[in-house]
C-alpha angles and dihedrals in degrees: 000000000000112000092212092054090051091049093051093046094049093045093049095050091045090053101037103031109019093158090054093235109189097209098260125104122014117343111248121236092242093060111109122192096180120120117267118195124215129187114245103174137324094294106030140054134190125228115201127186141152115246134187119225120187096227100038105028121217118004137170113244123204123191121186112208139182104253094218104041101024089231113160108242100176141347129204136166136193145178124264116068087180098044121091088188094057092046091047090054091052092047091051091048096049096043095049097199096322096113113120116206095218099050117121120237127242101021 
């Protein structure tokens, strides 16, 4: 497991879903579905947000972008808006070995 992916996932959930709401019942006031951007390496960044889909409910959404042009390089989503492990797995999959240990998050 990539330490940087774990760090980003934990930080994101701590910032955007500190009460670890699982998507059922009433949404807490501390839940934040805005996009947070994290540095991946010198040329790419990762946007993470929580999105609601009618059929699947709440999901985490990850978009890998070129830092300089903003071009979308890849997009993935997964279940578990309260699970650092599920988000870590998606981050590792979308970044495909690009994660730099010394990057600052968020950028």
